VEXPA-402384 format. One line per 3 residues: number of its first residue (from 1); their letters; for each residue z, x, y of N, C-alpha, C. Coordinates in Angstrom, 2 decimals, m for minus. Layout:
N
NUM) a) Z X Y Z X Y Z X Y ~ ... .
END
This chain:
313
1) mlk) m50.09 97.42 m56.33 m49.92 98.13 m55.06 m50.78 97.53 m53.96 ~ m52.03 97.20 m54.29 m52.94 96.60 m53.32 m52.43 95.25 m52.86 ~ m51.90 94.47 m53.84 m51.36 93.15 m53.47 m50.17 93.30 m52.52 .
4) fvi) m49.37 94.33 m52.76 m48.20 94.55 m51.89 m48.64 94.89 m50.47 ~ m49.67 95.74 m50.34 m50.16 96.12 m49.01 m50.74 94.92 m48.28 ~ m51.54 94.10 m49.03 m52.13 92.91 m48.41 m51.05 91.94 m47.96 .
7) sal) m50.03 91.78 m48.82 m48.94 90.87 m48.47 m48.18 91.37 m47.25 ~ m47.96 92.70 m47.17 m47.25 93.26 m46.02 m48.06 93.09 m44.74 ~ m49.38 93.34 m44.85 m50.23 93.15 m43.68 m50.24 91.70 m43.22 .
10) rig) m50.29 90.79 m44.20 m50.30 89.38 m43.85 m49.02 88.98 m43.14 ~ m47.89 89.44 m43.69 m46.61 89.08 m43.08 m46.48 89.73 m41.69 ~ m46.90 90.99 m41.58 m46.81 91.68 m40.30 m47.70 91.04 m39.23 .
13) ltl) m48.94 90.69 m39.62 m49.83 90.06 m38.67 m49.32 88.70 m38.24 ~ m48.78 87.95 m39.21 m48.25 86.63 m38.88 m47.06 86.74 m37.93 ~ m46.15 87.69 m38.22 m44.99 87.87 m37.35 m45.41 88.32 m35.96 .
16) sll) m46.44 89.18 m35.87 m46.92 89.64 m34.57 m47.50 88.49 m33.76 ~ m48.30 87.65 m34.44 m48.88 86.51 m33.75 m47.81 85.53 m33.29 ~ m46.82 85.30 m34.17 m45.75 84.39 m33.79 m44.94 84.95 m32.63 .
19) tgg) m44.67 86.26 m32.67 m43.92 86.88 m31.57 m44.71 86.81 m30.27 ~ m46.01 87.10 m30.38 m46.85 86.98 m29.19 m46.89 85.57 m28.65 ~ m46.96 84.58 m29.56 m46.98 83.19 m29.11 m45.68 82.79 m28.43 .
22) vvl) m44.54 83.27 m28.98 m43.25 82.95 m28.39 m43.12 83.58 m27.00 ~ m43.51 84.86 m26.89 m43.42 85.56 m25.60 m44.34 84.89 m24.58 ~ m45.55 84.56 m25.01 m46.49 83.91 m24.10 m46.00 82.53 m23.69 .
25) gfg) m45.48 81.80 m24.66 m44.96 80.47 m24.34 m43.79 80.53 m23.39 ~ m42.88 81.50 m23.59 m41.74 81.63 m22.69 m42.20 82.02 m21.29 ~ m43.17 82.95 m21.24 m43.69 83.34 m19.93 m44.34 82.18 m19.20 .
28) lwr) m45.12 81.39 m19.93 m45.76 80.24 m19.31 m44.73 79.20 m18.88 ~ m43.71 79.02 m19.70 m42.66 78.05 m19.35 m41.95 78.48 m18.07 ~ m41.64 79.76 m17.94 m41.01 80.25 m16.72 m41.95 80.10 m15.53 .
31) yyt) m43.24 80.36 m15.78 m44.20 80.25 m14.68 m44.30 78.81 m14.19 ~ m44.37 77.88 m15.13 m44.53 76.48 m14.74 m43.27 75.91 m14.11 ~ m42.11 76.44 m14.44 m40.87 75.90 m13.89 m40.44 76.60 m12.60 .
34) qap) m40.92 77.83 m12.35 m40.45 78.58 m11.20 m41.54 78.91 m10.19 ~ m42.79 78.95 m10.61 m43.87 79.31 m9.70 m44.07 78.20 m8.67 ~ m44.47 78.58 m7.43 m44.66 77.57 m6.37 m45.98 76.81 m6.53 .
37) wtr) m45.96 75.79 m7.36 m47.13 74.93 m7.52 m46.65 73.51 m7.76 ~ m47.49 72.55 m7.50 m47.15 71.14 m7.71 m48.41 70.32 m7.90 ~ m48.29 69.33 m8.74 m49.39 68.36 m8.91 m49.28 67.22 m7.89 .
40) dgr) m48.18 67.20 m7.16 m47.95 66.14 m6.18 m48.45 66.58 m4.81 ~ m49.75 66.60 m4.66 m50.36 66.96 m3.39 m51.26 65.84 m2.90 ~ m51.41 65.77 m1.60 m52.24 64.72 m1.00 m53.09 65.32 0.11 .
43) vra) m54.32 64.81 0.22 m55.15 65.12 1.37 m54.74 64.19 2.50 ~ m54.45 64.76 3.65 m53.99 63.97 4.79 m54.93 64.17 5.98 ~ m54.94 63.21 6.89 m55.75 63.31 8.11 m55.15 62.38 9.15 .
46) evv) m55.41 62.69 10.41 m54.97 61.83 11.50 m55.94 60.66 11.64 ~ m55.38 59.48 11.78 m56.19 58.27 11.98 m55.94 57.76 13.39 ~ m57.00 57.67 14.17 m56.90 57.23 15.56 m57.15 55.73 15.63 .
49) sva) m56.17 55.00 16.13 m56.32 53.56 16.33 m56.92 53.31 17.70 ~ m58.13 52.77 17.71 m58.86 52.57 18.96 m58.59 51.15 19.47 ~ m58.14 51.07 20.71 m57.88 49.78 21.35 m58.65 49.71 22.65 .
52) pev) m59.19 48.55 23.00 m59.93 48.42 24.27 m58.97 48.49 25.45 ~ m59.47 48.98 26.57 m58.68 49.05 27.80 m58.96 47.87 28.73 ~ m59.89 47.00 28.31 m60.15 45.74 28.99 m60.29 44.66 27.93 .
55) sgr) m60.13 43.42 28.34 m60.22 42.29 27.40 m61.55 41.58 27.56 ~ m61.96 40.92 26.47 m63.20 40.15 26.53 m63.78 39.90 25.17 ~ m64.83 39.10 25.15 m65.54 38.78 23.92 m66.47 39.92 23.53 .
58) itd) m66.48 40.29 22.25 m67.34 41.35 21.76 m68.78 40.83 21.66 ~ m69.70 41.52 22.30 m71.11 41.09 22.30 m72.00 41.97 21.43 ~ m71.54 43.17 21.08 m72.37 44.06 20.27 m71.47 45.02 19.52 .
61) vka) m71.71 45.18 18.21 m70.97 46.13 17.38 m71.95 47.19 16.91 ~ m71.74 48.40 17.37 m72.63 49.50 17.01 m72.09 50.35 15.88 ~ m70.78 50.28 15.63 m70.18 51.08 14.55 m70.55 50.50 13.20 .
64) vdn) m70.62 51.38 12.20 m70.90 51.00 10.82 m69.74 51.49 9.96 ~ m69.28 50.64 9.07 m68.14 51.00 8.24 m68.41 52.27 7.43 ~ m67.45 53.21 7.46 m67.49 54.49 6.74 m68.53 55.46 7.29 .
67) afv) m69.15 55.15 8.41 m70.16 56.04 9.01 m69.48 57.06 9.91 ~ m70.14 58.21 10.06 m69.62 59.26 10.93 m70.02 58.98 12.37 ~ m69.08 59.18 13.29 m69.36 59.02 14.71 m68.90 60.27 15.44 .
70) hkg) m69.61 60.58 16.52 m69.23 61.70 17.36 m68.33 61.21 18.50 ~ m67.58 62.14 19.05 m66.72 61.83 20.19 m67.58 61.32 21.35 ~ m67.26 60.14 21.85 m68.01 59.56 22.94 m69.03 58.52 22.51 .
73) dvl) m69.30 58.40 21.20 m70.23 57.38 20.73 m69.66 55.98 20.96 ~ m70.51 55.03 21.31 m70.08 53.65 21.54 m69.82 52.97 20.19 ~ m68.64 52.40 20.06 m68.28 51.68 18.84 m68.64 50.20 18.94 .
76) yvi) m68.30 49.59 20.07 m68.69 48.20 20.31 m68.65 47.94 21.82 ~ m69.25 46.82 22.20 m69.38 46.49 23.62 m68.75 45.12 23.87 ~ m67.97 45.05 24.96 m67.32 43.81 25.39 m68.19 43.15 26.46 .
79) dqt) m68.18 41.84 26.52 m68.97 41.09 27.50 m68.74 41.64 28.91 ~ m69.82 42.03 29.56 m69.72 42.71 30.85 m69.88 41.77 32.05 ~ m70.12 40.49 31.83 m70.45 39.58 32.93 m69.38 39.56 34.01 .
82) dya) m68.14 39.29 33.63 m67.05 39.20 34.61 m66.84 40.52 35.34 ~ m66.95 41.63 34.60 m66.69 42.94 35.19 m67.82 43.36 36.12 ~ m69.06 42.95 35.79 m70.17 43.25 36.70 m70.04 42.46 38.00 .
85) lnl) m69.61 41.20 37.90 m69.39 40.40 39.11 m68.25 40.98 39.94 ~ m67.20 41.40 39.27 m66.06 42.00 39.99 m66.49 43.27 40.71 ~ m67.38 44.04 40.10 m67.89 45.24 40.73 m68.71 44.89 41.97 .
88) avs) m69.54 43.85 41.88 m70.34 43.44 43.03 m69.46 42.97 44.18 ~ m68.42 42.18 43.86 m67.49 41.72 44.88 m66.78 42.90 45.54 ~ m66.33 43.84 44.73 m65.64 45.01 45.27 m66.54 45.83 46.17 .
91) qsv) m67.81 45.92 45.81 m68.76 46.67 46.64 m68.95 45.99 47.99 ~ m69.04 44.65 48.00 m69.20 43.93 49.27 m67.96 44.07 50.13 ~ m66.79 44.08 49.53 m65.56 44.27 50.30 m65.54 45.65 50.94 .
94) vdt) m65.98 46.65 50.21 m66.05 48.00 50.77 m67.00 48.05 51.96 ~ m68.15 47.41 51.81 m69.11 47.39 52.92 m68.50 46.71 54.16 ~ m67.77 45.61 53.92 m67.13 44.91 55.04 m66.08 45.78 55.71 .
97) rkq) m65.26 46.44 54.90 m64.19 47.29 55.44 m64.79 48.48 56.21 ~ m65.91 48.99 55.76 m66.55 50.10 56.47 m67.07 49.64 57.84 ~ m67.67 48.46 57.88 m68.15 47.94 59.16 m66.99 47.68 60.12 .
100) dls) m65.89 47.13 59.59 m64.72 46.88 60.43 m64.14 48.18 60.95 ~ m64.10 49.19 60.09 m63.58 50.49 60.52 m64.49 51.10 61.59 ~ m65.79 50.92 61.44 m66.72 51.46 62.45 m66.47 50.83 63.82 .
103) vks) m66.26 49.50 63.84 m66.00 48.81 65.12 m64.67 49.26 65.71 ~ m63.62 49.29 64.87 m62.29 49.66 65.38 m62.26 51.11 65.84 ~ m62.94 51.98 65.14 m62.98 53.39 65.54 m63.74 53.56 66.84 .
106) sdn) m64.84 52.79 67.00 m65.61 52.87 68.25 m64.79 52.39 69.43 ~ m64.06 51.28 69.25 m63.20 50.78 70.33 m62.12 51.79 70.68 ~ m61.56 52.40 69.67 m60.50 53.37 69.92 m61.04 54.61 70.63 .
109) drr) m62.24 55.05 70.21 m62.84 56.23 70.86 m63.11 55.97 72.34 ~ m63.58 54.76 72.67 m63.84 54.44 74.07 m62.56 54.44 74.88 ~ m61.49 53.88 74.30 m60.20 53.86 75.01 m59.66 55.28 75.21 .
112) ekl) m59.90 56.14 74.25 m59.39 57.51 74.35 m60.10 58.28 75.45 ~ m61.34 57.92 75.75 m62.11 58.62 76.79 m61.81 58.13 78.19 ~ m61.20 56.96 78.31 m60.89 56.42 79.63 m59.65 57.10 80.21 .
115) sdl) m59.56 57.05 81.51 m58.40 57.65 82.18 m57.21 56.71 82.09 ~ m56.06 57.24 82.47 m54.85 56.44 82.44 m54.89 55.31 83.46 ~ m55.76 55.43 84.49 m55.87 54.35 85.46 m56.62 53.15 84.88 .
118) svt) m57.50 53.39 83.90 m58.31 52.32 83.33 m57.67 51.65 82.12 ~ m56.79 52.36 81.40 m56.16 51.81 80.19 m54.71 52.24 80.15 ~ m53.90 51.34 79.72 m52.46 51.64 79.63 m52.14 52.39 78.34 .
121) gad) m50.97 52.97 78.31 m50.54 53.67 77.10 m50.37 52.73 75.93 ~ m49.91 51.50 76.21 m49.72 50.52 75.13 m51.06 50.15 74.49 ~ m52.11 50.04 75.32 m53.44 49.73 74.77 m53.94 50.86 73.88 .
124) rvr) m53.68 52.08 74.34 m54.10 53.22 73.52 m53.44 53.16 72.13 ~ m52.15 52.90 72.14 m51.41 52.83 70.86 m51.94 51.70 69.99 ~ m52.20 50.54 70.62 m52.67 49.39 69.85 m54.03 49.64 69.22 .
127) fra) m54.98 50.20 69.98 m56.33 50.46 69.44 m56.30 51.60 68.41 ~ m55.41 52.57 68.64 m55.28 53.65 67.66 m54.73 53.12 66.33 ~ m53.75 52.21 66.42 m53.18 51.62 65.22 m54.19 50.74 64.50 .
130) aag) m54.99 49.98 65.28 m56.01 49.12 64.68 m57.02 49.95 63.91 ~ m57.42 51.10 64.44 m58.36 51.98 63.75 m57.74 52.54 62.47 ~ m56.45 52.90 62.53 m55.77 53.40 61.35 m55.65 52.35 60.26 .
133) iae) m55.33 51.09 60.67 m55.23 50.00 59.69 m56.58 49.74 59.04 ~ m57.64 49.79 59.83 m58.99 49.58 59.30 m59.37 50.69 58.32 ~ m58.96 51.90 58.61 m59.25 53.01 57.71 m58.49 52.84 56.38 .
136) aar) m57.22 52.43 56.47 m56.44 52.20 55.25 m57.04 51.07 54.42 ~ m57.51 50.01 55.09 m58.13 48.89 54.38 m59.41 49.35 53.68 ~ m60.16 50.22 54.33 m61.37 50.74 53.68 m61.03 51.57 52.45 .
139) dea) m60.00 52.42 52.56 m59.59 53.24 51.42 m59.12 52.36 50.26 ~ m58.39 51.30 50.57 m57.93 50.38 49.52 m59.12 49.70 48.84 ~ m60.10 49.28 49.63 m61.28 48.64 49.07 m62.06 49.61 48.19 .
142) maq) m62.14 50.88 48.60 m62.84 51.87 47.79 m62.11 52.13 46.48 ~ m60.77 52.09 46.51 m60.00 52.24 45.27 m60.26 51.06 44.34 ~ m60.31 49.85 44.90 m60.61 48.68 44.08 m62.02 48.76 43.50 .
145) lak) m62.94 49.32 44.28 m64.31 49.50 43.78 m64.33 50.47 42.60 ~ m63.60 51.57 42.75 m63.55 52.55 41.66 m62.93 51.93 40.40 ~ m61.89 51.10 40.59 m61.27 50.42 39.45 m62.24 49.44 38.80 .
148) arl) m63.00 48.69 39.61 m63.97 47.76 39.07 m65.07 48.49 38.31 ~ m65.51 49.64 38.84 m66.54 50.42 38.15 m66.00 50.99 36.84 ~ m64.74 51.42 36.85 m64.11 51.94 35.64 m63.97 50.85 34.58 .
151) dld) m63.55 49.65 34.99 m63.42 48.54 34.04 m64.76 48.18 33.43 ~ m65.82 48.21 34.23 m67.15 47.92 33.69 m67.55 48.97 32.67 ~ m67.25 50.23 32.96 m67.56 51.30 32.02 m66.74 51.16 30.74 .
154) rta) m65.51 50.67 30.86 m64.64 50.53 29.69 m65.04 49.38 28.77 ~ m65.97 48.55 29.19 m66.44 47.49 28.29 m67.21 48.09 27.11 ~ m67.67 49.31 27.25 m68.26 50.03 26.12 m67.15 50.89 25.51 .
157) vrs) m66.61 50.44 24.40 m65.49 51.14 23.75 m66.05 52.30 22.94 ~ m65.58 53.51 23.22 m66.13 54.73 22.63 m65.12 55.40 21.70 ~ m65.64 56.19 20.79 m64.78 56.93 19.86 m64.15 58.11 20.60 .
160) pvn) m62.83 58.27 20.51 m62.18 59.39 21.19 m62.26 60.71 20.43 ~ m62.70 60.66 19.16 m62.75 61.87 18.33 m63.99 61.84 17.45 ~ m64.29 62.99 16.85 m65.29 63.04 15.78 m64.63 62.55 14.50 .
163) gyv) m65.29 61.65 13.81 m64.66 61.17 12.59 m65.43 60.06 11.93 ~ m64.72 59.36 11.04 m65.34 58.32 10.23 m64.68 56.97 10.53 ~ m65.52 55.98 10.82 m65.02 54.62 11.00 m64.57 54.10 9.64 .
166) tnl) m63.39 53.52 9.57 m62.88 53.06 8.30 m62.35 51.64 8.41 ~ m62.57 50.87 7.35 m62.07 49.50 7.26 m62.48 48.66 8.47 ~ m63.77 48.71 8.79 m64.30 47.98 9.96 m64.24 46.48 9.69 .
169) rir) m63.61 45.75 10.61 m63.45 44.30 10.43 m63.89 43.50 11.65 ~ m64.25 44.13 12.74 m64.64 43.38 13.93 m66.08 42.90 13.80 ~ m66.36 41.77 14.43 m67.68 41.18 14.42 m68.03 40.68 15.81 .
172) vgd) m69.32 40.49 16.05 m69.76 39.92 17.32 m69.15 38.53 17.47 ~ m68.57 38.28 18.63 m67.90 37.01 18.89 m66.39 37.10 18.83 ~ m65.86 38.15 18.19 m64.41 38.34 18.18 m63.92 38.63 19.59 .
175) yaa) m62.66 38.27 19.85 m62.07 38.54 21.15 m61.25 39.83 21.06 ~ m61.55 40.76 21.93 m60.82 42.03 21.98 m59.79 41.96 23.09 ~ m58.53 42.12 22.73 m57.45 42.06 23.71 m57.09 43.46 24.17 .
178) kgs) m56.86 43.59 25.45 m56.51 44.89 26.03 m55.26 45.47 25.36 ~ m55.37 46.70 24.89 m54.24 47.39 24.28 m53.99 47.05 22.83 ~ m54.77 46.16 22.24 m54.59 45.76 20.85 m55.62 46.48 19.99 .
181) ani) m55.16 47.38 19.10 m56.07 48.17 18.28 m56.83 47.27 17.31 ~ m58.13 47.51 17.21 m58.94 46.70 16.30 m59.95 47.54 15.51 ~ m59.89 48.84 15.62 m60.79 49.71 14.86 m60.10 51.05 14.65 .
184) avv) m60.32 51.66 13.48 m59.68 52.94 13.14 m60.75 53.99 12.85 ~ m60.48 55.20 13.34 m61.39 56.33 13.12 m60.59 57.48 12.52 ~ m61.02 57.96 11.34 m60.37 59.10 10.70 m60.90 60.38 11.35 .
187) dsd) m60.02 61.11 11.98 m60.41 62.33 12.70 m60.88 63.38 11.69 ~ m62.16 63.72 11.71 m62.71 64.67 10.73 m62.26 66.10 10.99 ~ m61.72 66.36 12.16 m61.26 67.71 12.49 m59.77 67.90 12.23 .
190) sfw) m59.13 66.93 11.60 m57.66 66.98 11.46 m57.20 67.00 10.01 ~ m58.10 67.21 9.05 m57.68 67.18 7.64 m56.74 68.33 7.32 ~ m55.75 68.03 6.52 m54.87 69.07 5.98 m54.37 68.62 4.61 .
193) iag) m53.70 69.53 3.91 m53.15 69.24 2.59 m51.63 69.17 2.70 ~ m51.05 68.12 2.14 m49.60 68.00 2.07 m49.17 68.20 0.62 ~ m48.47 69.28 0.37 m47.95 69.55 m0.97 m46.46 69.25 m1.01 .
196) yfe) m46.03 68.45 m1.99 m44.62 68.07 m2.10 m43.99 68.91 m3.21 ~ m43.36 70.02 m2.79 m42.81 70.99 m3.73 m41.34 70.70 m4.00 ~ m40.93 70.98 m5.24 m39.50 70.87 m5.57 m38.72 71.91 m4.77 .
199) etk) m37.52 71.54 m4.39 m36.71 72.44 m3.56 m36.39 73.75 m4.25 ~ m36.43 73.77 m5.58 m36.15 75.00 m6.32 m37.27 76.02 m6.18 ~ m38.43 75.60 m5.66 m39.57 76.51 m5.53 m39.81 76.96 m4.09 .
202) laa) m38.99 76.49 m3.17 m39.21 76.81 m1.76 m38.95 78.27 m1.43 ~ m38.11 78.94 m2.21 m37.80 80.35 m1.92 m39.03 81.22 m2.04 ~ m40.03 80.79 m2.82 m41.23 81.59 m3.01 m42.36 81.17 m2.07 .
205) ihv) m42.07 80.25 m1.14 m43.10 79.76 m0.22 m42.76 80.22 1.20 ~ m43.72 80.85 1.86 m43.52 81.34 3.21 m44.72 80.95 4.07 ~ m44.47 80.77 5.34 m45.53 80.44 6.29 m46.55 81.58 6.29 .
208) gdr) m47.82 81.23 6.15 m48.89 82.22 6.11 m49.35 82.57 4.72 ~ m48.59 82.18 3.69 m48.99 82.47 2.31 m50.31 81.78 1.97 ~ m51.11 82.44 1.16 m52.36 81.85 0.70 m52.05 80.65 m0.18 .
211) asa) m52.87 79.62 m0.08 m52.69 78.41 m0.88 m54.04 77.89 m1.33 ~ m54.05 77.20 m2.45 m55.27 76.58 m2.95 m54.92 75.19 m3.45 ~ m55.90 74.30 m3.36 m55.70 72.91 m3.79 m56.91 72.47 m4.60 .
214) elm) m56.66 71.93 m5.78 m57.73 71.43 m6.65 m57.69 69.92 m6.65 ~ m58.73 69.30 m6.09 m58.82 67.85 m6.08 m59.14 67.35 m7.48 ~ m58.68 66.15 m7.79 m58.89 65.61 m9.13 m60.37 65.38 m9.42 .
217) gfd) m61.16 65.08 m8.40 m62.56 64.76 m8.62 m63.52 65.93 m8.50 ~ m62.99 67.15 m8.18 m63.86 68.30 m7.97 m63.27 69.52 m8.66 ~ m64.13 70.43 m9.09 m63.68 71.63 m9.79 m63.35 72.77 m8.83 .
220) api) m64.17 72.93 m7.79 m63.97 74.05 m6.86 m62.72 73.81 m6.02 ~ m61.83 74.81 m5.91 m60.59 74.63 m5.15 m60.81 74.78 m3.65 ~ m59.97 74.11 m2.89 m59.93 74.24 m1.44 m58.98 75.39 m1.10 .
223) vgh) m59.42 76.29 m0.23 m58.63 77.47 0.12 m57.98 77.25 1.48 ~ m56.71 77.61 1.59 m56.00 77.47 2.85 m54.79 78.38 2.90 ~ m53.89 78.08 3.81 m52.66 78.85 3.90 m51.52 77.92 4.34 .
226) ves) m50.31 78.35 4.05 m49.14 77.55 4.41 m48.97 77.57 5.92 ~ m49.00 76.38 6.51 m48.87 76.29 7.97 m47.42 76.05 8.38 ~ m46.71 75.22 7.63 m45.31 74.94 7.97 m44.64 74.26 6.79 .
229) vsr) m43.32 74.28 6.83 m42.50 73.62 5.81 m41.61 72.60 6.52 ~ m41.58 71.39 6.00 m40.79 70.33 6.63 m39.32 70.72 6.69 ~ m38.67 70.35 7.79 m37.27 70.70 7.98 m36.31 69.54 7.68 .
232) avs) m36.83 68.42 7.26 m35.94 67.29 6.97 m36.67 66.28 6.08 ~ m35.88 65.65 5.20 m36.37 64.52 4.40 m35.32 63.42 4.46 ~ m35.72 62.22 4.11 m34.80 61.09 4.18 m33.67 61.24 3.17 .
235) dqn) m32.46 60.89 3.61 m31.28 60.94 2.74 m30.74 59.53 2.58 ~ m30.73 59.04 1.35 m30.26 57.68 1.10 m28.79 57.51 1.45 ~ m28.03 58.61 1.43 m26.61 58.53 1.75 m26.33 58.73 3.24 .
238) gaa) m27.38 58.86 4.05 m27.17 59.14 5.46 m27.06 57.91 6.33 ~ m27.42 56.74 5.79 m27.39 55.52 6.61 m25.95 55.08 6.84 ~ m25.70 54.54 8.02 m24.36 54.06 8.37 m24.26 52.56 8.13 .
241) dsr) m23.05 52.11 7.78 m22.85 50.68 7.57 m22.57 50.00 8.91 ~ m22.13 48.75 8.86 m21.91 47.98 10.09 m20.80 48.56 10.95 ~ m19.90 49.34 10.35 m18.80 49.95 11.11 m19.09 51.39 11.50 .
244) glp) m20.30 51.86 11.20 m20.66 53.23 11.55 m20.23 54.26 10.54 ~ m19.72 53.83 9.37 m19.29 54.77 8.34 m20.45 55.13 7.43 ~ m20.46 56.34 6.85 m21.56 56.71 5.96 m21.56 55.86 4.69 .
247) nvn) m22.72 55.39 4.32 m22.88 54.56 3.12 m23.28 55.47 1.97 ~ m22.31 55.89 1.14 m22.53 56.83 0.06 m22.75 56.06 m1.23 ~ m23.87 56.36 m1.91 m24.18 55.71 m3.18 m23.24 56.24 m4.26 .
250) pvf) m22.47 55.38 m4.94 m21.51 55.84 m5.95 m22.17 56.24 m7.27 ~ m23.44 55.93 m7.45 m24.12 56.23 m8.71 m24.53 57.69 m8.73 ~ m24.23 58.38 m9.86 m24.62 59.77 m10.04 m25.06 59.97 m11.48 .
253) twv) m26.25 60.44 m11.66 m26.75 60.68 m13.01 m26.48 62.12 m13.41 ~ m26.37 62.33 m14.74 m26.09 63.67 m15.22 m27.28 64.60 m15.04 ~ m28.46 64.04 m14.99 m29.66 64.84 m14.76 m29.97 64.85 m13.27 .
256) rla) m29.86 65.98 m12.66 m30.13 66.10 m11.24 m31.59 66.43 m11.02 ~ m32.28 65.60 m10.27 m33.69 65.82 m9.96 m33.81 66.58 m8.64 ~ m34.62 67.60 m8.66 m34.82 68.40 m7.44 m35.56 67.58 m6.39 .
259) qri) m35.06 67.65 m5.16 m35.71 66.96 m4.06 m37.07 67.60 m3.79 ~ m38.04 66.78 m3.40 m39.36 67.31 m3.06 m39.49 67.41 m1.54 ~ m39.97 68.57 m1.10 m40.06 68.87 0.32 m41.54 68.99 0.71 .
262) pvr) m41.98 68.31 1.75 m43.38 68.42 2.17 m43.68 69.80 2.76 ~ m44.80 70.37 2.31 m45.30 71.65 2.83 m46.71 71.39 3.35 ~ m46.94 71.73 4.60 m48.25 71.50 5.23 m49.17 72.69 4.99 .
265) ihi) m50.34 72.41 4.40 m51.32 73.45 4.09 m52.51 73.30 5.03 ~ m52.78 74.34 5.80 m53.95 74.34 6.68 m55.19 74.69 5.85 ~ m56.25 73.92 5.99 m57.48 74.14 5.23 m58.32 75.19 5.93 .
268) dqt) m58.56 76.32 5.24 m59.39 77.39 5.78 m60.85 77.27 5.34 ~ m61.06 76.81 4.12 m62.42 76.73 3.58 m62.52 75.58 2.60 ~ m63.52 74.75 2.81 m63.81 73.66 1.89 m65.10 73.96 1.15 .
271) peg) m65.09 74.03 m0.17 m66.31 74.36 m0.92 m67.42 73.35 m0.66 ~ m68.63 73.81 m0.77 m69.78 72.93 m0.57 m69.78 71.83 m1.62 ~ m70.01 70.62 m1.18 m70.04 69.49 m2.10 m68.71 68.78 m2.26 .
274) vel) m67.64 69.37 m1.77 m66.31 68.74 m1.88 m66.11 67.82 m0.68 ~ m65.84 66.57 m0.96 m65.63 65.57 0.09 m64.13 65.37 0.32 ~ m63.70 65.56 1.55 m62.30 65.34 1.89 m62.09 63.87 2.22 .
277) iag) m61.18 63.25 1.47 m60.85 61.84 1.68 m59.33 61.73 1.78 ~ m58.86 61.25 2.90 m57.41 61.15 3.10 m56.80 60.23 2.05 ~ m55.71 60.70 1.44 m55.01 59.92 0.44 m55.29 60.35 m0.99 .
280) ttc) m56.34 61.15 m1.22 m56.64 61.60 m2.57 m55.62 62.64 m3.02 ~ m55.46 62.77 m4.33 m54.43 63.64 m4.89 m55.04 64.98 m5.30 ~ m54.17 65.98 m5.38 m54.63 67.32 m5.75 m53.46 68.13 m6.28 .
283) tvs) m53.78 69.22 m6.96 m52.80 70.19 m7.42 m52.78 71.35 m6.45 ~ m51.61 71.66 m5.92 m51.47 72.68 m4.89 m50.69 73.86 m5.44 ~ m51.18 75.06 m5.23 m50.47 76.27 m5.63 m50.44 77.24 m4.47 .
286) vgp) m49.34 77.95 m4.35 m49.15 78.94 m3.30 m49.10 80.31 m3.95 ~ m49.88 81.25 m3.42 m49.96 82.57 m4.03 m51.09 82.60 m5.05 ~ m50.92 83.31 m6.17 m51.96 83.36 m7.20 m52.24 81.97 m7.75 .
289) avp) m53.49 81.76 m8.17 m53.89 80.45 m8.70 m53.12 80.12 m9.95 ~ m52.73 78.87 m10.10 m52.03 78.41 m11.29 m53.00 78.36 m12.46 ~ m52.66 78.92 m13.62 m53.57 78.87 m14.76 m53.88 77.44 m15.16 .
292) nps) m55.08 77.25 m15.69 m55.51 75.93 m16.12 m54.81 75.57 m17.43 ~ m54.13 74.41 m17.54 m53.47 74.02 m18.78 m54.41 73.98 m19.96 ~ m55.68 73.61 m19.74 m56.62 73.57 m20.84 m56.87 74.97 m21.40 .
295) qha) m56.81 75.99 m20.51 m56.95 77.36 m20.98 m55.77 77.76 m21.86 ~ m54.58 77.29 m21.50 m53.41 77.58 m22.33 m53.56 76.94 m23.69 ~ m54.03 75.70 m23.71 m54.21 75.01 m24.99 m55.20 75.76 m25.86 .
298) glf) m56.29 76.27 m25.27 m57.27 77.01 m26.04 m56.71 78.31 m26.57 ~ m55.84 78.97 m25.77 m55.25 80.22 m26.21 m54.32 80.01 m27.38 ~ m53.48 78.96 m27.29 m52.59 78.67 m28.40 m53.39 78.27 m29.64 .
301) grl) m54.50 77.60 m29.44 m55.35 77.22 m30.58 m55.90 78.43 m31.28 ~ m56.34 79.43 m30.51 m56.86 80.64 m31.11 m55.77 81.40 m31.85 ~ m54.56 81.40 m31.29 m53.45 82.04 m32.00 m53.18 81.35 m33.33 .
304) gil) m53.28 80.02 m33.32 m53.07 79.28 m34.57 m54.14 79.60 m35.59 ~ m55.38 79.74 m35.16 m56.47 80.07 m36.09 m56.25 81.46 m36.71 ~ m55.85 82.43 m35.86 m55.58 83.76 m36.38 m54.42 83.74 m37.35 .
307) sra) m53.41 82.92 m37.06 m52.26 82.85 m37.96 m52.66 82.27 m39.32 ~ m53.48 81.21 m39.29 m53.90 80.63 m40.57 m54.80 81.59 m41.35 ~ m55.62 82.39 m40.58 m56.46 83.37 m41.26 m55.62 84.44 m41.93 .
310) ams) m54.54 84.80 m41.24 m53.65 85.82 m41.83 m52.97 85.29 m43.08 ~ m52.56 84.03 m43.06 m51.89 83.44 m44.19 m52.84 83.31 m45.39 ~ m54.15 83.25 m45.12 m55.10 83.09 m46.23 m55.47 84.39 m46.89 .
313) l) m54.98 85.52 m46.32 m55.31 86.81 m46.93 m54.67 86.94 m48.30 .
END
């Protein structure tokens, strides 16, 4: 009788554990296939390409590769010799135009005070026009002076944002061409998370939903919220041929892979010690945190131990 009871308990416990394992496994399978989470996440940031607004030889490089810079910090300096001379010339032209305007205005004022018997109407018009032309010439010279001063100031190339200098390759003696980018700054205020979710999971993702991202190199998750969902992805069948007809790929596999849609995650809180680096990968989940796979493995292991213990009764 005792052996029968022990055998029944053993069989019942084993069946209960197996049933629990099956139910748990099915629940986890549904969670992993339907819950809004993905391992295909990336840390993204805006990269500002800095280009000089004047040309010249680089005489000083103040930026350091991978170093943090504040908005307005000087990255490098272009040879100022030509621009300083141009500023001096522009200043002398302004001084000349001011003196000429003073003379022309004085002549015009004297003519305006004379009676019609002393000066003709044509003379009045001529001296008035000469004063106006001199004034316009002075204004033009002052504009050229302002441009020369601005060009001299632009020889010091500054960072337009707070961020990190990356992949620095310029050296003293290099030639910097106007409008040609030669230094990149990662905007430290622009980091966000891009999660590429399967289209089958988009129904459970809404703008404003809580989101978390676990970087591969750190344990503490980054907390944020869904900022937006992309409205378009590239379609290989959308390109037109030479005649403007749609180029449809005739190949079709029996296994249909769900398209991945980019979801932009705004970062609300970055844990202390976590370094944001654009391009690094992470696991992104929307809503409740995704259970750790290692925890699942431990749970199934414990179920197996209990099952073997029951079988040994």
